[in-house]
PDB file with SEQRES, HELIX, SHEET and CRYST1 records, atoms N, CA, C and O in Angstrom:
SEQRES   1 A   78  MET ASN ILE GLU ILE ILE ASP PRO ASP LYS THR ILE PHE          
SEQRES   2 A   78  GLN GLY GLU ALA ASP LEU VAL GLN LEU PRO GLY LYS ASP          
SEQRES   3 A   78  GLY SER PHE GLU ILE LEU ASN ASN HIS ALA PRO LEU ILE          
SEQRES   4 A   78  SER VAL LEU LYS ALA GLY LYS ILE LYS ILE VAL ASP HIS          
SEQRES   5 A   78  ASP LYS ASN THR GLN PHE PHE GLU VAL LYS GLY GLY VAL          
SEQRES   6 A   78  ILE GLU VAL GLN LYS ASN LYS VAL LEU ILE LEU ALA GLU          
SHEET    1 AA1 5 THR A  11  GLU A  16  0                                        
SHEET    2 AA1 5 ASN A   2  ILE A   6 -1                                        
SHEET    3 AA1 5 LYS A  72  ALA A  77  1                                        
SHEET    4 AA1 5 GLY A  64  GLN A  69 -1                                        
SHEET    5 AA1 5 LEU A  38  LEU A  42 -1                                        
SHEET    1 AA2 4 GLY A  27  LEU A  32  0                                        
SHEET    2 AA2 4 LEU A  19  GLY A  24 -1                                        
SHEET    3 AA2 4 GLY A  45  VAL A  50 -1                                        
SHEET    4 AA2 4 THR A  56  VAL A  61 -1                                        
CRYST1    1.000    1.000    1.000  90.00  90.00  90.00 P 1           1          
ATOM      1  N   MET A   1      11.291  -2.843  15.929  1.00  0.00           N  
ATOM      2  CA  MET A   1      12.545  -2.916  15.202  1.00  0.00           C  
ATOM      3  C   MET A   1      12.422  -2.068  14.007  1.00  0.00           C  
ATOM      4  O   MET A   1      11.348  -1.744  13.500  1.00  0.00           O  
ATOM      5  N   ASN A   2      13.679  -1.703  13.560  1.00  0.00           N  
ATOM      6  CA  ASN A   2      13.786  -0.817  12.409  1.00  0.00           C  
ATOM      7  C   ASN A   2      13.938  -1.654  11.059  1.00  0.00           C  
ATOM      8  O   ASN A   2      14.787  -2.535  10.933  1.00  0.00           O  
ATOM      9  N   ILE A   3      13.075  -1.310  10.111  1.00  0.00           N  
ATOM     10  CA  ILE A   3      13.103  -2.049   8.867  1.00  0.00           C  
ATOM     11  C   ILE A   3      13.552  -1.079   7.771  1.00  0.00           C  
ATOM     12  O   ILE A   3      13.096   0.064   7.738  1.00  0.00           O  
ATOM     13  N   GLU A   4      14.442  -1.522   6.872  1.00  0.00           N  
ATOM     14  CA  GLU A   4      14.838  -0.825   5.688  1.00  0.00           C  
ATOM     15  C   GLU A   4      14.918  -1.673   4.492  1.00  0.00           C  
ATOM     16  O   GLU A   4      15.695  -2.627   4.465  1.00  0.00           O  
ATOM     17  N   ILE A   5      14.144  -1.373   3.481  1.00  0.00           N  
ATOM     18  CA  ILE A   5      14.193  -2.162   2.200  1.00  0.00           C  
ATOM     19  C   ILE A   5      14.752  -1.228   1.181  1.00  0.00           C  
ATOM     20  O   ILE A   5      14.199  -0.154   0.946  1.00  0.00           O  
ATOM     21  N   ILE A   6      15.877  -1.629   0.548  1.00  0.00           N  
ATOM     22  CA  ILE A   6      16.574  -0.809  -0.448  1.00  0.00           C  
ATOM     23  C   ILE A   6      16.689  -1.609  -1.716  1.00  0.00           C  
ATOM     24  O   ILE A   6      17.038  -2.786  -1.623  1.00  0.00           O  
ATOM     25  N   ASP A   7      16.421  -1.065  -2.936  1.00  0.00           N  
ATOM     26  CA  ASP A   7      16.732  -1.658  -4.169  1.00  0.00           C  
ATOM     27  C   ASP A   7      17.771  -0.789  -4.824  1.00  0.00           C  
ATOM     28  O   ASP A   7      18.072   0.284  -4.299  1.00  0.00           O  
ATOM     29  N   PRO A   8      18.331  -1.185  -5.928  1.00  0.00           N  
ATOM     30  CA  PRO A   8      19.468  -0.416  -6.564  1.00  0.00           C  
ATOM     31  C   PRO A   8      19.218   1.050  -6.780  1.00  0.00           C  
ATOM     32  O   PRO A   8      20.157   1.842  -6.865  1.00  0.00           O  
ATOM     33  N   ASP A   9      17.952   1.419  -6.871  1.00  0.00           N  
ATOM     34  CA  ASP A   9      17.635   2.792  -7.327  1.00  0.00           C  
ATOM     35  C   ASP A   9      17.225   3.730  -6.178  1.00  0.00           C  
ATOM     36  O   ASP A   9      17.451   4.938  -6.241  1.00  0.00           O  
ATOM     37  N   LYS A  10      16.597   3.133  -5.093  1.00  0.00           N  
ATOM     38  CA  LYS A  10      15.952   3.909  -4.120  1.00  0.00           C  
ATOM     39  C   LYS A  10      15.646   3.142  -2.874  1.00  0.00           C  
ATOM     40  O   LYS A  10      15.767   1.917  -2.867  1.00  0.00           O  
ATOM     41  N   THR A  11      15.250   3.815  -1.808  1.00  0.00           N  
ATOM     42  CA  THR A  11      14.753   3.243  -0.612  1.00  0.00           C  
ATOM     43  C   THR A  11      13.268   2.933  -0.737  1.00  0.00           C  
ATOM     44  O   THR A  11      12.494   3.867  -0.944  1.00  0.00           O  
ATOM     45  N   ILE A  12      12.813   1.677  -0.626  1.00  0.00           N  
ATOM     46  CA  ILE A  12      11.452   1.333  -0.881  1.00  0.00           C  
ATOM     47  C   ILE A  12      10.618   1.545   0.429  1.00  0.00           C  
ATOM     48  O   ILE A  12       9.473   1.993   0.378  1.00  0.00           O  
ATOM     49  N   PHE A  13      11.204   1.224   1.547  1.00  0.00           N  
ATOM     50  CA  PHE A  13      10.544   1.388   2.861  1.00  0.00           C  
ATOM     51  C   PHE A  13      11.549   1.573   3.913  1.00  0.00           C  
ATOM     52  O   PHE A  13      12.613   0.954   3.896  1.00  0.00           O  
ATOM     53  N   GLN A  14      11.224   2.433   4.849  1.00  0.00           N  
ATOM     54  CA  GLN A  14      11.990   2.605   6.075  1.00  0.00           C  
ATOM     55  C   GLN A  14      11.081   2.996   7.194  1.00  0.00           C  
ATOM     56  O   GLN A  14      10.350   3.979   7.076  1.00  0.00           O  
ATOM     57  N   GLY A  15      11.097   2.260   8.286  1.00  0.00           N  
ATOM     58  CA  GLY A  15      10.294   2.506   9.433  1.00  0.00           C  
ATOM     59  C   GLY A  15      10.341   1.459  10.446  1.00  0.00           C  
ATOM     60  O   GLY A  15      11.162   0.546  10.354  1.00  0.00           O  
ATOM     61  N   GLU A  16       9.472   1.541  11.449  1.00  0.00           N  
ATOM     62  CA  GLU A  16       9.416   0.621  12.515  1.00  0.00           C  
ATOM     63  C   GLU A  16       8.319  -0.423  12.302  1.00  0.00           C  
ATOM     64  O   GLU A  16       7.263  -0.110  11.754  1.00  0.00           O  
ATOM     65  N   ALA A  17       8.563  -1.645  12.728  1.00  0.00           N  
ATOM     66  CA  ALA A  17       7.598  -2.735  12.553  1.00  0.00           C  
ATOM     67  C   ALA A  17       7.696  -3.740  13.629  1.00  0.00           C  
ATOM     68  O   ALA A  17       8.731  -3.814  14.292  1.00  0.00           O  
ATOM     69  N   ASP A  18       6.672  -4.536  13.853  1.00  0.00           N  
ATOM     70  CA  ASP A  18       6.663  -5.618  14.820  1.00  0.00           C  
ATOM     71  C   ASP A  18       7.010  -6.976  14.229  1.00  0.00           C  
ATOM     72  O   ASP A  18       7.512  -7.882  14.894  1.00  0.00           O  
ATOM     73  N   LEU A  19       6.699  -7.060  12.889  1.00  0.00           N  
ATOM     74  CA  LEU A  19       6.904  -8.375  12.196  1.00  0.00           C  
ATOM     75  C   LEU A  19       7.313  -8.201  10.781  1.00  0.00           C  
ATOM     76  O   LEU A  19       6.789  -7.298  10.128  1.00  0.00           O  
ATOM     77  N   VAL A  20       8.212  -8.993  10.237  1.00  0.00           N  
ATOM     78  CA  VAL A  20       8.567  -8.942   8.827  1.00  0.00           C  
ATOM     79  C   VAL A  20       8.473 -10.415   8.363  1.00  0.00           C  
ATOM     80  O   VAL A  20       9.086 -11.279   8.991  1.00  0.00           O  
ATOM     81  N   GLN A  21       7.720 -10.728   7.277  1.00  0.00           N  
ATOM     82  CA  GLN A  21       7.651 -12.011   6.715  1.00  0.00           C  
ATOM     83  C   GLN A  21       8.311 -11.920   5.319  1.00  0.00           C  
ATOM     84  O   GLN A  21       8.017 -11.034   4.517  1.00  0.00           O  
ATOM     85  N   LEU A  22       9.226 -12.896   5.077  1.00  0.00           N  
ATOM     86  CA  LEU A  22      10.071 -12.811   3.871  1.00  0.00           C  
ATOM     87  C   LEU A  22      10.064 -14.182   3.129  1.00  0.00           C  
ATOM     88  O   LEU A  22       9.906 -15.258   3.706  1.00  0.00           O  
ATOM     89  N   PRO A  23      10.256 -14.023   1.758  1.00  0.00           N  
ATOM     90  CA  PRO A  23      10.260 -15.259   0.900  1.00  0.00           C  
ATOM     91  C   PRO A  23      11.761 -15.750   0.851  1.00  0.00           C  
ATOM     92  O   PRO A  23      12.495 -15.378  -0.064  1.00  0.00           O  
ATOM     93  N   GLY A  24      12.173 -16.533   1.782  1.00  0.00           N  
ATOM     94  CA  GLY A  24      13.490 -17.143   1.819  1.00  0.00           C  
ATOM     95  C   GLY A  24      13.713 -18.169   0.695  1.00  0.00           C  
ATOM     96  O   GLY A  24      12.769 -18.738   0.146  1.00  0.00           O  
ATOM     97  N   LYS A  25      14.963 -18.376   0.386  1.00  0.00           N  
ATOM     98  CA  LYS A  25      15.314 -19.273  -0.686  1.00  0.00           C  
ATOM     99  C   LYS A  25      14.782 -20.689  -0.394  1.00  0.00           C  
ATOM    100  O   LYS A  25      14.345 -21.413  -1.289  1.00  0.00           O  
ATOM    101  N   ASP A  26      14.838 -21.045   0.893  1.00  0.00           N  
ATOM    102  CA  ASP A  26      14.351 -22.392   1.330  1.00  0.00           C  
ATOM    103  C   ASP A  26      12.931 -22.421   1.949  1.00  0.00           C  
ATOM    104  O   ASP A  26      12.493 -23.404   2.545  1.00  0.00           O  
ATOM    105  N   GLY A  27      12.253 -21.285   1.765  1.00  0.00           N  
ATOM    106  CA  GLY A  27      10.887 -21.199   2.321  1.00  0.00           C  
ATOM    107  C   GLY A  27      10.643 -19.858   3.055  1.00  0.00           C  
ATOM    108  O   GLY A  27      11.583 -19.132   3.374  1.00  0.00           O  
ATOM    109  N   SER A  28       9.401 -19.566   3.302  1.00  0.00           N  
ATOM    110  CA  SER A  28       9.031 -18.281   3.959  1.00  0.00           C  
ATOM    111  C   SER A  28       9.473 -18.330   5.414  1.00  0.00           C  
ATOM    112  O   SER A  28       9.424 -19.381   6.054  1.00  0.00           O  
ATOM    113  N   PHE A  29       9.912 -17.160   5.941  1.00  0.00           N  
ATOM    114  CA  PHE A  29      10.249 -17.106   7.340  1.00  0.00           C  
ATOM    115  C   PHE A  29       9.917 -15.742   7.865  1.00  0.00           C  
ATOM    116  O   PHE A  29       9.720 -14.817   7.076  1.00  0.00           O  
ATOM    117  N   GLU A  30       9.844 -15.571   9.215  1.00  0.00           N  
ATOM    118  CA  GLU A  30       9.509 -14.347   9.829  1.00  0.00           C  
ATOM    119  C   GLU A  30      10.538 -13.852  10.796  1.00  0.00           C  
ATOM    120  O   GLU A  30      11.217 -14.640  11.455  1.00  0.00           O  
ATOM    121  N   ILE A  31      10.660 -12.556  10.887  1.00  0.00           N  
ATOM    122  CA  ILE A  31      11.560 -11.911  11.854  1.00  0.00           C  
ATOM    123  C   ILE A  31      10.695 -11.074  12.849  1.00  0.00           C  
ATOM    124  O   ILE A  31       9.848 -10.278  12.443  1.00  0.00           O  
ATOM    125  N   LEU A  32      10.940 -11.283  14.120  1.00  0.00           N  
ATOM    126  CA  LEU A  32      10.242 -10.553  15.179  1.00  0.00           C  
ATOM    127  C   LEU A  32      11.254  -9.751  15.970  1.00  0.00           C  
ATOM    128  O   LEU A  32      12.457  -9.918  15.767  1.00  0.00           O  
ATOM    129  N   ASN A  33      10.808  -8.893  16.858  1.00  0.00           N  
ATOM    130  CA  ASN A  33      11.685  -8.094  17.676  1.00  0.00           C  
ATOM    131  C   ASN A  33      12.766  -8.958  18.456  1.00  0.00           C  
ATOM    132  O   ASN A  33      12.442 -10.065  18.887  1.00  0.00           O  
ATOM    133  N   ASN A  34      13.868  -8.530  18.615  1.00  0.00           N  
ATOM    134  CA  ASN A  34      15.017  -9.235  19.329  1.00  0.00           C  
ATOM    135  C   ASN A  34      15.410 -10.538  18.690  1.00  0.00           C  
ATOM    136  O   ASN A  34      15.836 -11.460  19.385  1.00  0.00           O  
ATOM    137  N   HIS A  35      15.280 -10.643  17.370  1.00  0.00           N  
ATOM    138  CA  HIS A  35      15.681 -11.824  16.629  1.00  0.00           C  
ATOM    139  C   HIS A  35      17.201 -11.976  16.662  1.00  0.00           C  
ATOM    140  O   HIS A  35      17.930 -10.985  16.700  1.00  0.00           O  
ATOM    141  N   ALA A  36      17.671 -13.217  16.648  1.00  0.00           N  
ATOM    142  CA  ALA A  36      19.093 -13.416  16.617  1.00  0.00           C  
ATOM    143  C   ALA A  36      19.688 -12.897  15.332  1.00  0.00           C  
ATOM    144  O   ALA A  36      18.980 -12.855  14.326  1.00  0.00           O  
ATOM    145  N   PRO A  37      20.978 -12.488  15.299  1.00  0.00           N  
ATOM    146  CA  PRO A  37      21.657 -12.071  14.114  1.00  0.00           C  
ATOM    147  C   PRO A  37      21.460 -13.092  12.963  1.00  0.00           C  
ATOM    148  O   PRO A  37      21.473 -14.303  13.188  1.00  0.00           O  
ATOM    149  N   LEU A  38      21.285 -12.597  11.781  1.00  0.00           N  
ATOM    150  CA  LEU A  38      20.991 -13.508  10.640  1.00  0.00           C  
ATOM    151  C   LEU A  38      21.355 -12.776   9.294  1.00  0.00           C  
ATOM    152  O   LEU A  38      21.149 -11.576   9.113  1.00  0.00           O  
ATOM    153  N   ILE A  39      21.885 -13.577   8.424  1.00  0.00           N  
ATOM    154  CA  ILE A  39      22.072 -13.233   6.958  1.00  0.00           C  
ATOM    155  C   ILE A  39      21.446 -14.309   6.114  1.00  0.00           C  
ATOM    156  O   ILE A  39      21.751 -15.483   6.322  1.00  0.00           O  
ATOM    157  N   SER A  40      20.583 -13.976   5.168  1.00  0.00           N  
ATOM    158  CA  SER A  40      19.950 -15.001   4.342  1.00  0.00           C  
ATOM    159  C   SER A  40      19.666 -14.435   3.001  1.00  0.00           C  
ATOM    160  O   SER A  40      19.642 -13.220   2.805  1.00  0.00           O  
ATOM    161  N   VAL A  41      19.438 -15.372   2.023  1.00  0.00           N  
ATOM    162  CA  VAL A  41      19.171 -15.056   0.622  1.00  0.00           C  
ATOM    163  C   VAL A  41      17.623 -15.094   0.442  1.00  0.00           C  
ATOM    164  O   VAL A  41      16.952 -15.949   1.021  1.00  0.00           O  
ATOM    165  N   LEU A  42      17.088 -14.187  -0.341  1.00  0.00           N  
ATOM    166  CA  LEU A  42      15.649 -14.118  -0.563  1.00  0.00           C  
ATOM    167  C   LEU A  42      15.431 -14.524  -2.061  1.00  0.00           C  
ATOM    168  O   LEU A  42      16.272 -14.289  -2.929  1.00  0.00           O  
ATOM    169  N   LYS A  43      14.247 -15.148  -2.294  1.00  0.00           N  
ATOM    170  CA  LYS A  43      13.847 -15.447  -3.661  1.00  0.00           C  
ATOM    171  C   LYS A  43      12.762 -14.494  -4.089  1.00  0.00           C  
ATOM    172  O   LYS A  43      12.403 -13.637  -3.281  1.00  0.00           O  
ATOM    173  N   ALA A  44      12.220 -14.555  -5.245  1.00  0.00           N  
ATOM    174  CA  ALA A  44      11.146 -13.704  -5.702  1.00  0.00           C  
ATOM    175  C   ALA A  44       9.899 -13.960  -4.880  1.00  0.00           C  
ATOM    176  O   ALA A  44       9.584 -15.107  -4.566  1.00  0.00           O  
ATOM    177  N   GLY A  45       9.191 -12.905  -4.531  1.00  0.00           N  
ATOM    178  CA  GLY A  45       7.997 -13.001  -3.748  1.00  0.00           C  
ATOM    179  C   GLY A  45       7.625 -11.759  -3.082  1.00  0.00           C  
ATOM    180  O   GLY A  45       8.098 -10.691  -3.470  1.00  0.00           O  
ATOM    181  N   LYS A  46       6.747 -11.832  -2.031  1.00  0.00           N  
ATOM    182  CA  LYS A  46       6.287 -10.662  -1.360  1.00  0.00           C  
ATOM    183  C   LYS A  46       6.860 -10.648   0.042  1.00  0.00           C  
ATOM    184  O   LYS A  46       6.930 -11.657   0.743  1.00  0.00           O  
ATOM    185  N   ILE A  47       7.273  -9.416   0.415  1.00  0.00           N  
ATOM    186  CA  ILE A  47       7.698  -9.080   1.816  1.00  0.00           C  
ATOM    187  C   ILE A  47       6.428  -8.503   2.533  1.00  0.00           C  
ATOM    188  O   ILE A  47       5.770  -7.602   2.011  1.00  0.00           O  
ATOM    189  N   LYS A  48       6.112  -9.041   3.723  1.00  0.00           N  
ATOM    190  CA  LYS A  48       4.980  -8.559   4.465  1.00  0.00           C  
ATOM    191  C   LYS A  48       5.513  -7.830   5.706  1.00  0.00           C  
ATOM    192  O   LYS A  48       6.349  -8.383   6.422  1.00  0.00           O  
ATOM    193  N   ILE A  49       5.065  -6.645   5.969  1.00  0.00           N  
ATOM    194  CA  ILE A  49       5.477  -5.854   7.139  1.00  0.00           C  
ATOM    195  C   ILE A  49       4.257  -5.447   7.902  1.00  0.00           C  
ATOM    196  O   ILE A  49       3.352  -4.816   7.357  1.00  0.00           O  
ATOM    197  N   VAL A  50       4.224  -5.830   9.251  1.00  0.00           N  
ATOM    198  CA  VAL A  50       3.133  -5.449  10.092  1.00  0.00           C  
ATOM    199  C   VAL A  50       3.694  -4.486  11.121  1.00  0.00           C  
ATOM    200  O   VAL A  50       4.654  -4.830  11.811  1.00  0.00           O  
ATOM    201  N   ASP A  51       3.113  -3.256  11.255  1.00  0.00           N  
ATOM    202  CA  ASP A  51       3.616  -2.274  12.115  1.00  0.00           C  
ATOM    203  C   ASP A  51       2.903  -2.390  13.525  1.00  0.00           C  
ATOM    204  O   ASP A  51       2.084  -3.283  13.741  1.00  0.00           O  
ATOM    205  N   HIS A  52       3.238  -1.486  14.431  1.00  0.00           N  
ATOM    206  CA  HIS A  52       2.732  -1.418  15.747  1.00  0.00           C  
ATOM    207  C   HIS A  52       1.222  -1.336  15.855  1.00  0.00           C  
ATOM    208  O   HIS A  52       0.631  -1.839  16.811  1.00  0.00           O  
ATOM    209  N   ASP A  53       0.617  -0.718  14.899  1.00  0.00           N  
ATOM    210  CA  ASP A  53      -0.932  -0.565  14.858  1.00  0.00           C  
ATOM    211  C   ASP A  53      -1.546  -1.686  14.105  1.00  0.00           C  
ATOM    212  O   ASP A  53      -2.737  -1.613  13.799  1.00  0.00           O  
ATOM    213  N   LYS A  54      -0.837  -2.706  13.784  1.00  0.00           N  
ATOM    214  CA  LYS A  54      -1.319  -3.943  13.094  1.00  0.00           C  
ATOM    215  C   LYS A  54      -1.712  -3.624  11.635  1.00  0.00           C  
ATOM    216  O   LYS A  54      -2.493  -4.362  11.033  1.00  0.00           O  
ATOM    217  N   ASN A  55      -1.173  -2.527  11.068  1.00  0.00           N  
ATOM    218  CA  ASN A  55      -1.305  -2.201   9.623  1.00  0.00           C  
ATOM    219  C   ASN A  55      -0.336  -3.099   8.860  1.00  0.00           C  
ATOM    220  O   ASN A  55       0.801  -3.297   9.289  1.00  0.00           O  
ATOM    221  N   THR A  56      -0.784  -3.637   7.735  1.00  0.00           N  
ATOM    222  CA  THR A  56       0.059  -4.534   6.911  1.00  0.00           C  
ATOM    223  C   THR A  56       0.305  -3.936   5.624  1.00  0.00           C  
ATOM    224  O   THR A  56      -0.586  -3.379   4.983  1.00  0.00           O  
ATOM    225  N   GLN A  57       1.585  -4.050   5.208  1.00  0.00           N  
ATOM    226  CA  GLN A  57       2.029  -3.623   3.836  1.00  0.00           C  
ATOM    227  C   GLN A  57       2.777  -4.715   3.156  1.00  0.00           C  
ATOM    228  O   GLN A  57       3.445  -5.515   3.811  1.00  0.00           O  
ATOM    229  N   PHE A  58       2.683  -4.769   1.856  1.00  0.00           N  
ATOM    230  CA  PHE A  58       3.345  -5.793   1.035  1.00  0.00           C  
ATOM    231  C   PHE A  58       4.221  -5.175   0.003  1.00  0.00           C  
ATOM    232  O   PHE A  58       3.843  -4.193  -0.635  1.00  0.00           O  
ATOM    233  N   PHE A  59       5.401  -5.738  -0.174  1.00  0.00           N  
ATOM    234  CA  PHE A  59       6.321  -5.249  -1.198  1.00  0.00           C  
ATOM    235  C   PHE A  59       6.826  -6.433  -2.024  1.00  0.00           C  
ATOM    236  O   PHE A  59       7.328  -7.413  -1.473  1.00  0.00           O  
ATOM    237  N   GLU A  60       6.689  -6.334  -3.357  1.00  0.00           N  
ATOM    238  CA  GLU A  60       7.145  -7.371  -4.210  1.00  0.00           C  
ATOM    239  C   GLU A  60       8.651  -7.249  -4.522  1.00  0.00           C  
ATOM    240  O   GLU A  60       9.126  -6.157  -4.836  1.00  0.00           O  
ATOM    241  N   VAL A  61       9.395  -8.349  -4.437  1.00  0.00           N  
ATOM    242  CA  VAL A  61      10.779  -8.339  -4.700  1.00  0.00           C  
ATOM    243  C   VAL A  61      11.097  -9.510  -5.686  1.00  0.00           C  
ATOM    244  O   VAL A  61      10.370 -10.500  -5.761  1.00  0.00           O  
ATOM    245  N   LYS A  62      12.212  -9.343  -6.426  1.00  0.00           N  
ATOM    246  CA  LYS A  62      12.631 -10.370  -7.396  1.00  0.00           C  
ATOM    247  C   LYS A  62      13.745 -11.246  -6.727  1.00  0.00           C  
ATOM    248  O   LYS A  62      14.221 -12.212  -7.323  1.00  0.00           O  
ATOM    249  N   GLY A  63      14.131 -10.894  -5.516  1.00  0.00           N  
ATOM    250  CA  GLY A  63      15.172 -11.643  -4.805  1.00  0.00           C  
ATOM    251  C   GLY A  63      15.906 -10.634  -4.009  1.00  0.00           C  
ATOM    252  O   GLY A  63      15.546  -9.457  -3.990  1.00  0.00           O  
ATOM    253  N   GLY A  64      17.011 -11.111  -3.299  1.00  0.00           N  
ATOM    254  CA  GLY A  64      17.858 -10.217  -2.547  1.00  0.00           C  
ATOM    255  C   GLY A  64      18.503 -10.879  -1.399  1.00  0.00           C  
ATOM    256  O   GLY A  64      18.657 -12.099  -1.342  1.00  0.00           O  
ATOM    257  N   VAL A  65      18.913  -9.974  -0.401  1.00  0.00           N  
ATOM    258  CA  VAL A  65      19.622 -10.454   0.721  1.00  0.00           C  
ATOM    259  C   VAL A  65      19.095  -9.721   1.934  1.00  0.00           C  
ATOM    260  O   VAL A  65      18.793  -8.529   1.860  1.00  0.00           O  
ATOM    261  N   ILE A  66      18.979 -10.434   3.073  1.00  0.00           N  
ATOM    262  CA  ILE A  66      18.575  -9.771   4.326  1.00  0.00           C  
ATOM    263  C   ILE A  66      19.650  -9.936   5.400  1.00  0.00           C  
ATOM    264  O   ILE A  66      20.305 -10.971   5.526  1.00  0.00           O  
ATOM    265  N   GLU A  67      19.790  -8.853   6.165  1.00  0.00           N  
ATOM    266  CA  GLU A  67      20.710  -8.887   7.275  1.00  0.00           C  
ATOM    267  C   GLU A  67      19.935  -8.364   8.577  1.00  0.00           C  
ATOM    268  O   GLU A  67      19.367  -7.272   8.555  1.00  0.00           O  
ATOM    269  N   VAL A  68      19.934  -9.127   9.633  1.00  0.00           N  
ATOM    270  CA  VAL A  68      19.301  -8.801  10.916  1.00  0.00           C  
ATOM    271  C   VAL A  68      20.418  -8.721  11.955  1.00  0.00           C  
ATOM    272  O   VAL A  68      21.221  -9.640  12.115  1.00  0.00           O  
ATOM    273  N   GLN A  69      20.434  -7.587  12.653  1.00  0.00           N  
ATOM    274  CA  GLN A  69      21.387  -7.320  13.728  1.00  0.00           C  
ATOM    275  C   GLN A  69      20.868  -6.249  14.624  1.00  0.00           C  
ATOM    276  O   GLN A  69      20.550  -5.149  14.173  1.00  0.00           O  
ATOM    277  N   LYS A  70      20.777  -6.556  15.898  1.00  0.00           N  
ATOM    278  CA  LYS A  70      20.418  -5.599  16.988  1.00  0.00           C  
ATOM    279  C   LYS A  70      19.101  -4.821  16.615  1.00  0.00           C  
ATOM    280  O   LYS A  70      19.074  -3.590  16.606  1.00  0.00           O  
ATOM    281  N   ASN A  71      18.038  -5.583  16.314  1.00  0.00           N  
ATOM    282  CA  ASN A  71      16.711  -5.029  16.032  1.00  0.00           C  
ATOM    283  C   ASN A  71      16.744  -4.119  14.782  1.00  0.00           C  
ATOM    284  O   ASN A  71      15.862  -3.270  14.656  1.00  0.00           O  
ATOM    285  N   LYS A  72      17.680  -4.247  13.885  1.00  0.00           N  
ATOM    286  CA  LYS A  72      17.678  -3.544  12.570  1.00  0.00           C  
ATOM    287  C   LYS A  72      17.655  -4.546  11.517  1.00  0.00           C  
ATOM    288  O   LYS A  72      18.520  -5.421  11.489  1.00  0.00           O  
ATOM    289  N   VAL A  73      16.684  -4.479  10.609  1.00  0.00           N  
ATOM    290  CA  VAL A  73      16.572  -5.368   9.471  1.00  0.00           C  
ATOM    291  C   VAL A  73      16.843  -4.611   8.219  1.00  0.00           C  
ATOM    292  O   VAL A  73      16.130  -3.662   7.894  1.00  0.00           O  
ATOM    293  N   LEU A  74      17.897  -5.025   7.482  1.00  0.00           N  
ATOM    294  CA  LEU A  74      18.242  -4.396   6.222  1.00  0.00           C  
ATOM    295  C   LEU A  74      18.049  -5.385   5.179  1.00  0.00           C  
ATOM    296  O   LEU A  74      18.626  -6.471   5.210  1.00  0.00           O  
ATOM    297  N   ILE A  75      17.195  -5.013   4.190  1.00  0.00           N  
ATOM    298  CA  ILE A  75      16.873  -5.857   3.060  1.00  0.00           C  
ATOM    299  C   ILE A  75      17.368  -5.218   1.759  1.00  0.00           C  
ATOM    300  O   ILE A  75      16.886  -4.154   1.370  1.00  0.00           O  
ATOM    301  N   LEU A  76      18.315  -5.854   1.095  1.00  0.00           N  
ATOM    302  CA  LEU A  76      18.872  -5.377  -0.156  1.00  0.00           C  
ATOM    303  C   LEU A  76      18.103  -6.181  -1.282  1.00  0.00           C  
ATOM    304  O   LEU A  76      18.441  -7.324  -1.590  1.00  0.00           O  
ATOM    305  N   ALA A  77      17.063  -5.522  -1.869  1.00  0.00           N  
ATOM    306  CA  ALA A  77      16.202  -6.210  -2.818  1.00  0.00           C  
ATOM    307  C   ALA A  77      16.534  -5.938  -4.263  1.00  0.00           C  
ATOM    308  O   ALA A  77      17.108  -4.905  -4.607  1.00  0.00           O  
ATOM    309  N   GLU A  78      16.156  -6.897  -5.116  1.00  0.00           N  
ATOM    310  CA  GLU A  78      16.308  -6.809  -6.561  1.00  0.00           C  
ATOM    311  C   GLU A  78      14.891  -6.283  -7.100  1.00  0.00           C  
ATOM    312  O   GLU A  78      14.714  -6.109  -8.305  1.00  0.00           O  
TER     313      GLU A  78                                                      
END                                                                             
C-alpha cells in the first residue's frame, strides 16, 4: 500500500509499506494492505512503518488525521 505522511511544511515520508502502526486517540492501531476505508484522529506518539523487506521506520508526530482508501494511507501530521 502507498503511505504518505505530510506535515504543514513538507512531506515527511512517501513510499510503499506492508504495515503502518499509529497512535490513535483511543489507542494504538494498525493498517494492513486492503484495509477498509477509514478516517481517524491521531494523538501525539510514534508512527511505525514496516516495508516489504521488513525494514522499520519511526516518525514522531504531535497529532493529526489519517485517511485510508483503496490501499492509500494519507497522514496529515502536526
